[in-house]
C-alpha positions as CSV (number, residue, x, y, z in Angstrom):
1,M,13.8,15.7,14.1
2,K,11.5,14.1,16.8
3,A,7.8,13.8,16.1
4,I,5.4,15.0,18.7
5,S,2.2,13.2,19.7
6,A,-1.2,14.6,19.1
7,R,-1.6,14.9,22.9
8,A,1.5,17.1,23.1
9,A,0.5,19.2,20.1
10,F,-3.0,20.0,21.4
11,P,-2.0,22.8,23.8
12,V,0.1,24.5,21.0
13,I,-2.8,24.2,18.5
14,L,-5.2,25.6,21.1
15,C,-3.0,28.6,21.9
16,L,-2.5,29.4,18.2
17,T,-6.2,29.1,17.6
18,L,-7.0,31.5,20.4
19,L,-4.3,33.9,19.3
20,V,-5.5,34.1,15.8
21,G,-9.1,34.4,17.0
22,A,-8.1,37.4,19.2
23,C,-6.5,39.1,16.2
24,A,-9.8,39.0,14.4
25,G,-11.3,41.6,16.7
26,P,-14.7,41.9,18.3
27,G,-16.6,41.1,15.1
28,G,-14.6,37.9,14.6
29,F,-13.6,36.7,11.2
30,G,-15.5,38.3,8.4
31,G,-15.3,41.8,9.9
32,V,-18.8,42.3,11.4
33,S,-19.3,45.3,13.6
34,P,-22.2,47.5,14.8
35,V,-22.8,50.8,13.0
36,A,-23.6,53.9,15.0
37,V,-27.0,55.1,14.1
38,N,-28.4,58.6,15.0
39,T,-31.7,57.2,16.2
40,R,-33.2,60.6,16.9
41,A,-32.6,61.6,13.3
42,A,-34.0,58.2,12.2
43,A,-37.1,58.8,14.3
44,A,-37.4,62.3,12.7
45,S,-37.1,60.9,9.2
46,T,-39.7,58.2,9.9
47,T,-42.0,60.7,11.5
48,A,-41.8,63.0,8.5
49,F,-42.8,60.1,6.2
50,R,-45.6,59.0,8.6
51,T,-47.1,62.5,9.1
52,A,-47.1,63.1,5.4
53,Q,-49.3,60.0,5.2
54,G,-51.6,61.1,8.0
55,R,-50.0,58.9,10.8
56,G,-48.7,60.0,14.1
57,P,-45.0,60.6,15.1
58,V,-42.6,58.1,16.5
59,N,-39.8,58.5,19.1
60,A,-36.7,56.5,19.5
61,N,-36.7,53.9,22.3
62,S,-33.4,52.7,23.7
63,R,-34.7,49.2,24.4
64,L,-36.0,48.8,20.9
65,N,-32.7,50.2,19.5
66,A,-30.8,47.4,21.4
67,I,-33.1,44.7,20.1
68,A,-32.8,46.1,16.5
69,E,-29.0,46.2,16.7
70,R,-28.8,42.6,17.9
71,Q,-31.0,41.6,14.9
72,A,-28.8,43.6,12.5
73,M,-25.7,42.0,13.9
74,A,-27.2,38.5,13.6
75,M,-28.0,39.1,9.9
76,A,-24.5,40.5,9.2
77,R,-22.8,37.5,10.9
78,R,-24.8,35.1,8.7
79,G,-24.7,37.2,5.6
80,R,-28.4,37.1,5.0
81,L,-31.7,38.8,5.8
82,G,-34.2,37.2,8.1
83,H,-36.7,38.1,10.8
84,D,-36.2,34.9,12.9
85,L,-32.4,34.5,12.9
86,I,-32.2,35.0,16.7
87,G,-35.9,34.3,17.3
88,P,-39.2,35.8,16.3
89,L,-39.8,39.5,17.1
90,H,-42.3,38.8,19.9
91,K,-39.8,36.6,21.7
92,R,-37.0,39.1,21.3
93,L,-39.3,41.9,22.7
94,K,-40.4,39.8,25.6
95,G,-36.8,38.7,26.3
96,A,-35.8,42.4,26.5
97,G,-38.7,43.3,28.8
98,Y,-40.5,45.4,26.3
99,V,-44.3,45.0,26.8
100,W,-46.0,45.9,23.5
101,L,-49.5,46.5,22.2
102,V,-48.3,46.3,18.6
103,A,-44.9,45.6,17.0
104,V,-43.7,45.2,13.4
105,E,-40.2,44.9,11.9
106,N,-38.5,45.9,8.7
107,V,-35.1,44.5,7.7
108,S,-32.9,45.3,4.7
109,A,-29.3,45.3,3.5
110,G,-27.1,47.1,1.0
111,Y,-28.1,50.7,2.0
112,D,-25.3,53.0,3.1
113,D,-27.4,55.1,5.5
114,F,-30.8,55.1,7.3
115,D,-32.5,57.5,4.9
116,A,-31.6,55.2,1.9
117,A,-33.0,52.2,3.8
118,L,-36.1,54.2,4.7
119,A,-36.6,55.1,1.0
120,G,-36.3,51.5,0.0
121,W,-38.9,50.4,2.6
122,Q,-41.3,53.1,1.4
123,T,-41.4,51.6,-2.1
124,S,-42.1,48.0,-0.8
125,T,-45.8,47.3,-0.1
126,G,-45.2,45.2,3.1
127,H,-42.5,47.4,4.5
128,R,-44.5,50.6,3.7
129,S,-47.5,49.1,5.6
130,N,-45.2,48.5,8.6
131,L,-43.9,52.1,8.4
132,L,-47.5,53.3,8.5
133,E,-48.6,51.1,11.4
134,P,-51.3,53.4,12.9
135,Q,-50.7,52.5,16.5
136,A,-46.8,52.7,16.5
137,T,-45.4,55.4,18.7
138,E,-41.8,54.2,19.2
139,I,-39.0,52.9,17.0
140,G,-35.8,51.1,17.4
141,V,-33.1,51.1,14.7
142,G,-30.0,49.0,14.4
143,A,-27.3,48.5,11.8
144,A,-24.3,46.3,11.3
145,R,-21.5,46.3,8.8
146,A,-20.1,43.1,7.2
147,D,-17.4,42.6,4.7
148,D,-19.7,40.9,2.2
149,K,-21.8,41.8,-0.8
150,Y,-24.5,43.6,1.2
151,G,-22.3,45.8,3.4
152,T,-24.7,47.2,5.9
153,Y,-27.7,45.4,7.4
154,W,-30.6,47.4,8.8
155,T,-33.4,46.6,11.3
156,L,-36.2,48.9,12.1
157,I,-38.8,48.0,14.8
158,L,-42.0,50.1,15.1
159,A,-44.0,49.4,18.2
160,A,-46.4,50.8,20.8
161,P,-46.0,49.9,24.5
162,D,-49.1,48.3,26.1
163,P,-50.2,50.7,28.8
164,D,-52.4,48.1,30.5
165,R,-49.6,45.7,31.0
166,G,-46.9,48.2,31.9
167,R,-43.4,48.6,30.4
């Protein structure tokens, strides 16, 4: 049998690597994928909690949903929670063109659905404070599933647009 040189083997190895990577699917290795979230229902659940505490309602915002989903995907890919994995919240908002007066973020993992994540946030002092941000009028929710010990990663952004600086 004749040995092949590293130079000759490179195209074969490259093709095999690309083929195996394509088989891993859009989430890549590790099985990470976005989770569909009913953001109107999430806004309704959040509003119910807020109004019971004397705060105003919130509505789902598609731009905030997209920012939250990207954050949840980043956490799922890395297998850990964090607010700055793809940049601090203010930079993510600015990069997406969302002009805010106030913005806060909750992240979590291990909950199977939004209402369970919301219940967890309600029992944590810092997260509860964010949920009750008095000026918040909009929310964005994102979730991602990973084949790891946490399963589902959640991001909730509560914000208010700045009317003086436009949207």
